[in-house]
C-alpha positions in Angstrom: 0.0 0.0 0.0 1.5 3.3 -1.0 1.0 6.5 0.8 1.1 9.7 -1.2 1.9 13.0 0.5 -0.8 15.4 -0.7 -0.4 19.2 -0.1 -3.3 20.7 1.7 -4.4 24.2 0.9 -6.2 26.8 3.0 -7.9 29.6 1.2 -8.4 33.0 2.7 -11.1 35.5 1.8 -9.6 38.0 -0.6 -8.4 41.1 1.3 -9.1 43.2 -1.8 -11.8 42.6 -4.4 -10.7 40.8 -7.5 -7.6 39.1 -6.0 -7.7 35.4 -5.1 -5.3 34.2 -2.4 -3.8 30.7 -2.0 -2.1 29.8 1.3 0.0 26.6 1.5 0.3 24.5 4.7 3.3 22.5 3.7 6.6 23.7 2.2 7.9 20.3 0.9 9.3 21.7 -2.3 12.2 24.1 -2.6 10.7 27.5 -3.6 11.9 29.6 -6.4 14.1 32.4 -5.1 12.1 35.5 -4.5 14.7 37.7 -6.2 14.1 35.8 -9.4 10.3 36.5 -9.4 10.5 39.9 -11.0 7.6 41.5 -13.0 7.4 40.0 -16.5 8.7 36.6 -15.4 6.7 33.6 -16.8 6.2 30.8 -14.3 4.3 27.6 -13.6 2.3 28.2 -10.4 -0.4 26.5 -8.4 -3.5 28.7 -9.1 -6.6 28.3 -6.8 -10.0 27.9 -8.4 -12.3 30.9 -8.0 -14.7 28.9 -5.8 -11.8 27.7 -3.5 -12.4 24.0 -4.1 -8.9 23.2 -5.4 -6.1 24.4 -7.6 -4.5 23.8 -10.9 -0.9 24.3 -12.1 -1.0 26.9 -14.9 1.4 29.2 -16.7 1.3 32.7 -15.3 3.1 36.0 -15.5 4.4 37.8 -12.4 2.7 41.3 -12.4 4.2 42.6 -9.2 5.7 41.8 -5.8 4.9 43.4 -2.5 7.4 42.0 0.1 6.7 38.2 0.2 3.4 38.6 -1.8 3.5 37.6 -5.4 0.7 38.7 -7.7 0.3 36.9 -11.0 -2.1 36.6 -13.8 -2.7 33.4 -15.7 -2.5 32.8 -19.4 -5.3 31.7 -21.7 -5.6 30.7 -25.3 -8.9 32.6 -25.5 -9.2 36.3 -26.4 -9.5 37.8 -22.9 -6.8 40.4 -22.3 -3.4 41.6 -23.6 -1.9 39.2 -26.1 1.7 37.9 -25.6 2.8 38.5 -29.2 6.5 37.7 -28.9 6.7 34.1 -27.8 10.4 33.6 -28.1 11.8 33.4 -24.6 8.4 33.0 -22.8 8.4 29.2 -22.5 4.8 29.2 -23.7 3.8 26.7 -26.4 1.0 28.6 -28.1 -0.5 32.0 -28.7 -1.6 33.3 -25.3 -3.6 36.1 -23.8 -3.6 37.2 -20.2 -6.6 37.1 -18.0 -7.4 40.4 -16.3 -7.6 39.2 -12.8 -4.8 39.0 -10.3 -4.0 36.0 -8.1 -1.9 36.3 -5.0 0.3 33.2 -4.6 2.8 32.2 -2.0 6.4 31.8 -3.2 6.2 28.0 -2.5 3.3 27.8 -5.0 5.6 29.1 -7.8 7.0 25.8 -9.1 9.3 26.9 -11.9 10.4 29.8 -14.0 9.9 29.1 -17.7 10.8 32.4 -19.4 10.0 36.1 -19.5 7.9 38.4 -21.7 9.5 40.8 -24.1 9.8 44.5 -23.3 7.2 45.3 -26.0 4.7 42.8 -24.5 5.4 44.0 -21.0 4.6 47.6 -22.1 1.1 46.4 -23.2 0.6 44.3 -20.0 1.4 47.2 -17.7 -1.4 49.3 -19.2 -3.9 46.5 -18.3 -2.7 46.2 -14.7 -2.3 49.7 -13.2 -0.7 49.7 -9.8 
């Protein structure tokens, strides 16, 4: 009989409207260095479902950091938000758009860095996510 160590999540009510927050109980994986999670970095991250019932690993773009808090937006193949036009260097496999909602993730929920958006794409993204 095998025993699998499952990560358990606790979800907090968003402190600000429009931002989902995931909070991890266990830190069994080595987190990505916070200094590497700069705005424009493309990552794989555990993203909580809107209804708080679970999570899914998805590609996401770091929009900003506030201390230990990392705010990302996920990518989508649908036409929802700013398009990532220049795919070279992003690590994304297809044409992608960004969703217009921010998700706050813990550093431990960022699983890997896969690339970064170009300066031209970042200029368009910044307009969609004012500080």
